[in-house]
N, C-alpha and C positions, 0 to 999 in steps of 0.2 A: 500486317495485312497482306502485303505484296507477296511474302514468302507462303502465306496460306493459299493465296490465288494461284501460285505456281503449283503448289501440291494438290490443289483441290481436283483437278482431273484424274491424276494417277490414283488419289484415294477413292474416287468413284469407280475407277477401273477395278481396284483391288476389292472393293466392296461387292461389286457386281458378280466377280469371278468366284470369290471364296465365301461370301455370305449368301448371296442370292443363288449361287451355284449354276451360273450360266455356262453352258458346256463350250468346249474348245471349238466346236463346229461354228458357233456364233460369236464367241469372244475369246480369242487366244489368251492363255495366261501370261503373266509377266515372264515367267521362267522360259517358256517356249519362244517368246519375242527375243529375250536375251540370248538364247542359244542360236537363234537365227543369224546373229551377227557372225558367229564362227563357222556356220554350217554352209555358207554361200561361197561359190567359186565362179567368177572372181569376187572379191570381198565387197561387200555392200558399200564401203566407204569409197570404193573407186567408181561405183555407179553414182554416189551422191556427188563426187567431185566433178564428174562429167555433167550432171544437172546443174550444179553450181556454176561452172564455167559458162554454159549456155544461158543461164538466168542472168548473171552479171553482165556479161558482154552484150547480150541482147537488149537488156534494160538500159545500158549505158548509151548504146547507139540509138535506141528508141528515144530516150530523153533528149539527146543532142539534137536528133533530127526534128523532133516535135517543136522544140524551142526555136529552132532555126526557121522552120516553116511558119511558125507563128509570127516572127519578126518580119518575114518576107510578106506575109498577108497584111501586116500592119503598115509596111512602108511603101507598098506598091499597090495602087488603086487597081491598075490593069490586071495584075496577077490576082488580087482579091476578087474581082468581078468574074474572072475565068474560073477560078479554082475553088472559091469558097463554098458555092452551092454543091459541088461534088464532094468536097471534104465533109461538109455537114451531112451529106447523105451516106457516105462511107462510115461516119461516126455512129450512124444509127444501126449499122450492121453489126452484129456479134462478131468479133474477130474469129471465133471458132468456126463460124460458117465458111470462112475462107480457107479452112485447111484443106479441103480436097483440091482446090485450085493450086495451092502451093505444092501439094504432092504431085500433081500432074506436071507442073512447070519445073520443079527442082528435083523430083524424085525423093530419095531418101537421104539426101546429102545434108550436112549441117548448115550450108549456105541458105537453104529454104527455111530452116527452123529459125535462124537469126533474122531473116527478113520477115517472117511471120510475126516475130516479137516486135520488131521495129514498126511494122504495120499496125499491130494490134494496140500499142500504147502511144505511138507517135501521133496518130490522128487525134486522139483525144487531147494530148498535151499541145498540140499545135492550136486547137480551138481555144483551149484555156489560156494560152500565152496571148493569143490575138484578143481575147476578151479582157485580159488584164491590162494590156497596153491601150485598148480602146476606151476604158472606163476608169481612168485614174481618179483619186479622190479629189475633191474641190480644191483643197488647199494647194495641190500641185498645179492644177489649172490657173488658179490665181497668181501663183509664183511665176509661172512661164509668161503669163499675160502681163504682169507687172514688169518684168524685165525684157519684154518683147523677145522672148526665146521660142524657138520651134522645138517642141518636146520630141519630134521625130528625128531631130538632128543630134539629140543627147543620148546616143545609144550607150556609150561606156559610162557616162556620168549618171544617167538616170534610168533609162529603159531596162538594161540588163540587170543592174541591182534590184530594181523594183520587181522585175519578173521573178528573180531568185527569191526575194523575200515573200512573195505571194504564192508560189507554186508548189511548195513542198506537200501540202495535203494532197494535191492531185498526183504528184509523183509517188507518195506512199501508196494510194489507191492503184496506181498503175503497176507498182511492183507486184501486188497481189494478182492482178490480171496477167502479168508477165509470167509468173511461176505457173499459172494455169495453162497458158499457151505452150509453155515448155513441156508440160506433162502430156497434153494432148498430142503434140508433135512426136513425143517419144512413144506414145501409145501406138502411133500408126506407121511407124517405120524406122525404129532405132534398134540398135543391138547393144546399146549401153544406156544407162541413165535410170533414174528412179521410176519414171513412167513406164519404161520398158519392163522393169523388174515387177511392178504393180500388175502390168498386163499379163505376164507370164505366170506370176504367182496366183492371180485370179483363176487363170484356166486350170491350174493344177490344184486349186483349193488350199493353197498355202497361205492362210489368213495371217499367221504370224509374220510372215514377210511383208505382207501388205500393211500391217500395223506398223512394223518397224520403219518401212519406207515413208509412211505418213508422219511419223514422228520426226524423222529426219528432215522431211520437207518443212514441217512446221518450224524446226530449229533454223534451217536455212533462211526462211522468210524473216523470222524474228531477228537473226543476226544481221541480215542485209538491210532491213528496216532500221534497225539501231544504228548501223554504220551510215546510213543515209542521213539520219537526224543529226549525228555527230559532224558529219562532213558539212551540213549546212550550218551548224553552229560556226565552224570555222570560216566558211565562205562569207556568211553575214556577220563579219567582224564589227561593222558599224552600229549594229543594234546593241552591242555591249557598252557602247559609249552613250547610249540614250539615258 
């Protein structure tokens, strides 16, 4: 069934092009998409590599920053009162809406793209981390109360492992947000990357390149998402002992 699921979308593509006879103008043929791999200069894989680096580095920095900010909000009442309302307000703002500001502040440099990704996913992860730490299950509350322990002081033995155990779904959602931010940043001021390639191909009506770039984007996101799941399985070694 999994193999059928993987082949389902290509099968629909073949059916629409060869049976329904949708023209190249609206749906490029598989042959033209395949030929686009060799017709681009520089090679499309060099563009995919640049996008991958921006995606992975920006996501890693955003995840670390978000979890760190969440811990600070949890541990410091002063910081929480000062920053939590602002962070909540920023979380309600779509990250893409901040793109013009980052272009004005950082121009077309990669630094601005990385900061945009960190901002876009770090805010959400910070709130999620804070909420996880503020609302532990009742069994943990009873445990700490029984042994007269302060859960805020148990960072390495409780807080960090507990956050890592609970935050993976938010991280996976954040990865999808991050790759969208990478694309938007490449649309608006890059000379490399799949986003830049899509933007140029759209203006020249090279739909076969747009389709190829989207296939590579999907592949990148699936691979990175799979890698995140495998990494979390390694980090959460204690769950295997349950």
